[in-house]
N, C-alpha and C positions, 0 to 999 in steps of 0.2 A: 507914322506908324506908331501906335499905343502899345508900351510893354505891359504884358500880362504877367501878374506875380505868379511865381510857381506855387503850387499847394504845399501843404506841410508835408504831404505825403514824399515829394521830390526832396524836400530840405532835411527832413528829419528822421526819415524812416530808416532804422538801423536792424538788421537781422540778429538778434540778441538770443542767447539760449537762455536768459534769465526770464521767468515768467512771472505774471502779477499774481497777486493774492488779493481777494476781497478783504477790505478792513472795515468798512462801514456800509450798511444799508439803512436808507432812512425812507420811510412813506408815512404820511399823516392822512388819517382816514376821518370817520365821522364819528360824533359821540364820545369825543375825547380820545379816541384810540389811536395808535400808531405803532409802527415798528422801528426801533432803532437797535440795530444789531450790530455791536462792536466785537464780535467774537473773531479770533484770528484763525479757527480751524475750520475745516470742511465739515458742513452739516450733512452727514451722509442720510440717506433714506431711513436706514434702520434707527436713526436717532430722532426721527420725526416726532415720536410720541413725547420726547422730553423736551421739545420745543414749543409746548403748548401755550407758553406765555408770550411767543411771538405771533400775536394775533392782531388783524386789524379789521375793523367794519368799513365795508365800502358801499355806496349807493349803486344801484344799477343804472346804466345809462349815463356813465359819468366817465370823463378821464382824470387820471391822477399822475402825479409825478414821482418816480421813485428814484432816489439819488443813490448810486453806486460809487463808492470810492476804493481805487486800488492802491495797492503798495507795489511797486516795479522796482527791484534792485537794479542798479546800473552796472553794466559790465565792466566799464572803465570809469574811473574818476572824471575823464575830460568829457564823457558824454553830456550833452545838455539835459537839464531835468526833465523836459518835456519830450525826449527823445522819442521812445517807441511804444510807451505804456498803453496809451488808449488806441494808437493805430494797430497795435498787434494783438487786441483783444476784442472779443465780441460779447455782449451780454444779451441774454434772451430771458423773457419771462413768460411762463406757461400758468394757465389757472384750470384745474380740472373741473370746468363748469358743470358737467353732467355727473360727476363723482363716480365714474366708472373705473377708476385706478389708472387711467392711460393718460399722457400729456400729448394729445394729437397736435399736428401742425395748425390745426384750425383753432387751437386753443392758446396759441401764441397771442399774447395780449399787447405787444409793443405796436403802438398805435403811430408812434412818430419816432424816429432815430435822428439825433444829430448827423449832419454830414460830417464825416470825420476830417475833411480837409479845411473845415471852417469852424465848426461849433464846437468841437470836443476839444477841452483844453486839459492840459496836464493828465491828471490821473482820475477824472471825473467824468461820471456819465449821468445825465438827466434824462430819462427814457419816459416817455408818455405812455401809459398803459390804460386800454380801454375796457371798461366793465359794461357788457352788452345788457339790454333789457332781459328781465326774467321771463322766459316763456313757460317754464315748468317741465320742458323737455330737454333741450340743449343746454339751457341755463336754468338751474334750480336755485331757489333762495336757501340761504343758511351757510353753513361753514364749508369750505373748499381747501385743497391744497393748492399752495401757489409755489411753483419751483422756478429758481433763479439759477441760470447756468453760465458761466464764464468759459469760454473757449478761445482758442487761436482766432483771429479774424481771417476772412477770405483773403485780404490784401497779404497779410503774412503768409499764409498758406502758399498764396501764388508766387510771392517774391522769394520765400525762405523755405518751403517744403516740410514744416513741422506742423502737424496737427494732432499729436497725440496728447493733448493736454484738455482738462476740463475740471472746473471746480462747480459743486452743486450746494446750493442750500435751499431749504424749504421752510415755508410759513403757512400759517392759517389765514385766510381772508373770510369774512363773514359778509356776504353780499345780501343786502336787504333792498325791498321796494322803495321807490321814490315816491313822494307825495303826488297825487294825481290831480290835474287840473282840467276840469270839465271832461272827464272820461280818458284823458290822454296824458302821458307822462310829461310833467313840467319839463320844458326846454332848457334845463340848466346844465350847463358843463363846469365841473368844478376842477379847479387846479389847485391841489394841494401846496400850501406854503410853509410847510413844516420847517422849522429852522435847522439848520446843519450843524449849529453850535451847541 
């Protein structure tokens, strides 16, 4: 009989009242644009107009990597560094693709989320977000609001019962058409390799 290693959830998950804060958001875009947000305070919706310099240009029909880093204070000095920060939180990314002022569930752009018991390490999330093709109706070319929201994870809520926390940040993404190849969109999926340093 082969022993199967317990997942990180069983080894390290701690119900801690301490909540994570977003300390860094990184996404590399096209035409030399990027977002590198190292602010430590929440970006409320009312502050959206003052954050116009947080703008990135993205191609339609493309996948990008958005890196989010958290700061999670430890409840006890004896807690392992990688205790419950990533496991206790969830990050979602919406883009208001039709510019109707709402962030519908269909506009959640997270294409791939790392498995929490294997790939999420410490306080960092690398989420793949998918920018769909521009169809002029559901997805329009031009600037759109992108909302990033940090909440308690489903695992944390199920085991610890605390779901009353959330942090929101908003940015502007400018979606532009891709080059056409013989009447079709060129089949290129781009993974941003923007440096975290």
